[in-house]
N, C-alpha and C positions, 0 to 999 in steps of 0.2 A: 425347460421342464415344463411349464405349462402348455409348449408345442406337442410336447410328445404324448401331455394328457388329453388335448385337445384330438389329436391325431388317432389316440386309442377308441376316447367316446366314441367318433365319426367312425371308424373301421367297426363296433359293436353294431353300428344299424344295419339292420337286416338287407341284404343286398337290393332286391327292388326298391324298396323304399327308399335307398341309400341313393340308388341311378337316377331314380326320378326326380328328386328333389334336388339332386346336386345338377341337372340338366334343366331343372328349372330356372334355379338360383344362377346358374351361369348364361345362362338363353337372356334374362332379364340386365344382366351385371352387362353383356355385349351390347344389348342396345341400349343401354344407363352410360356405355363409352363412347356412342354411335359407330360402334363397329361394324355393326349392323341395323337394320332398321325393321319397325314392325312391317313393312310393305313388302318385305323379303320372307315375313315368316305365316301370315295369315293365310287363311284358309279360302282356296280361288278354287273352285273346277274345272273353270277352262281354262286356266293356267297348269294345272296339273293334268289334263286331257291333251291340250293341244300344244303345248310348251313342254311337257314331261318334268315340270317342276315338283316330283314326288315328294320332295322332303315338307312339303306345307302339310303332306298326310300326319306331320310329329309333328312338327315345330309349330302349329297352332296349339297343340295341348302343353306347349311349352311356355307361354307368354302370358302372364296374368296383368300386363299393365307396368308403369312406371315404378319404379320405387316407392313406398308410401304406405299409410294404412291398409290401405284396400289389398295390396301387395303381402304385405307382413303377415295379416290373418288368413289369406288365403294358404300361406305357406305353413302358418299354423295348422290349420285344420288338413290341411294336404298331408303334412309330415305326421302329425298325431292320428289319424284316422287309417293310412294307408300304413302304419308302421303298428299298429293295434291290430288291424288286419292280416297281416304279415307272420307278428307274434303269436295272433291267437288261433283263428280258425283255420289260418293257411300255413301253422307251423309243421316245418315238414314237407310241405308242396307247394314248392318254390313253381315247379313246371305249373299246376294249376293256377296259382297266382299270376303268372304271366298271360298263361290263356285268358284268365277274365280282365286283365288291360287289354288284351287282343280284341276280344270281344263286346267290351264295353266301348272301346275306341272305334272298331265297327259301325256299329248301330250309332253313335253319337256323328259321325261322319257322313252317315247314310240320312239321318233328321236332321243336320245340321245344314245339308244342302237345299232342305225344302224350308227352315226357318230362318235363312240367311244368316246365319251366326258366322262370324269369323276366325274367333278364338274359343277352343270350346273345354280348356283348362280348370274354369270353374263349375261346369257341369260335370265334367271327370272325378271332382272334388266332393259334389254332392250325390255322385253317384257311390263314391267307396264311403260317405258316411250314411248312405241310404242303407248298404248292404251288412255295415255293421252296426247299424242299429237294431236289423232285422234279426243278426243274430248274435246280442245281446239284449234280449228283450226285458230283462229283470233288471238293466242297470238304471241306477236313477238318477238323473241330469239334471242341470240348475241354468237356470236362464239369465244370467248377469244378477245373480243373488233376489230375482225378484218373484219367478215361476219354476216349481218344480214340474217335473213329469217323467214318464218313461221313457228309455230309448228310443224306442220305434216312432214316438213323435217326434223326435228331434228334426228333420228334413223337412216337416211340415211348418214346424215353428219359425226354420229357418225361413222360409218361403212366406210366411205369414210377416215376419218381421221385414222383409224385404218391399212386400206390398203396403206395409203402413209407411215405409221410406218414399214411396210412391217410382217405386225401381219396377222395372219388369219382370215377369217371374218365369219368362218363356226358358232361362239358364236353367234353375229350379227344378222346373217343369219335369226337361229332357233328362237331367240328371237322375231325378227321381223315378223317370219313365225308365230308362236304361236297368238302375238298379234293379228295380221290380221285375223286368223281364229275366236279367241273370238269376236274380232271388230265386224266382218261382221256376226255373228250368233247371237251375241245379240243387235247392233244398227244399221246393216241396213238390214239385211233380215226380222227380223219383221215387218219392215214397209212396204215391198210391199204387193201389194193388198190381200189380203184373208188370210195374213201369220200371223202363233203366234206362236214365240217360247219361250222358258226359263224362264217360270212363276217358281220364286223360293219362297218360302213360307218364311215370314219377321219372325224366329222364336226368337230372342231377338232383336230386332231394335226400335228406340225412335224418331221417324218421328219428333216431334214437333219443332218447331222453338227455335233457343234460342235466345235471343234480345242480348246476350255478345257475340255469335257467330262472331270470327274474323280470318279466313282462312290465311292459308300463299299464300304471293301473288304469282299471276299464272304465273308472268314473272321470267324464271330462268336462267343464262346462260348456255349454252350445251357444251360439249365436253371434252375428256380428253382421255388418251390414253388406250382406251379398248384393251387389250392385246389377244393373241388368246387362247382358252381352256386350264384349268389348266390341265397339264397331272401329273399323279402320279411321285413325285420326281423329277418334273420339277423345 
C-alpha cells in the first residue's frame, strides 16, 4: 500500500520536473555507487569537440556533488521551484517549459566555457528560482525565520548568503544573468509596443482546466549555503 501511494505521488509530479529531478538523483546515485565517476560527466569543450563526448553537454547539469547536505538542499530547491513553475505560469505549456530548459542550458553552456565551470546544475537551479521570483513578485518570502522580503529578492538573498559564507558567487551570477535574459525576452520585451517574440507551438500541451488542480503553495522559505561552482576533484 505504501509503495502504491508513493508511486501515485511520484506520477502526479509534472512530467518535466519529474524527468529532470529523477535524472539528477539517478546520476548522483550512480556516482555514489561508483558505477560512473564525475570525470565522465563534467563539462569539457575539448572532449566534446575533439572526442565527440556530447553527453557532457547534458550530464554536467545532472550532478550536484556527492550525497550530503549540499546535494539535499539543491534537490529541494530544484524540485520546488521547477514544479511551481511547471504548475504555475507554465501550466498547460509543456513545450514552452522545455524550450526554457533548452534556452537556459544553451546560454549557460556558452557562458560556462568562459568562466571555467565544470558543473552547471546549481546555476540552472538559480535560473529557475529567478524566473519564478520575477513572475510572483507579490509573494512574501522568509529567510531562515530571520529576514522577510518579496520574492524578486530571493536570488539576490541567496547570492548574498553565499558571499557571507566566503564562497564564489560566479554560479549565482550566471544563473541570475541567464534567468534575467529569458525573463526579459519572454515577459518584458514582447509587451513593448509593436513587439512580438518567442511564439512556440504547443506540440503536446493540454491546457484544459482541471477541477481537482491543487498546485503547490506559492510561498516557500528561501535560502541555504549555495557553494561555489563544483570543480573536478573538489
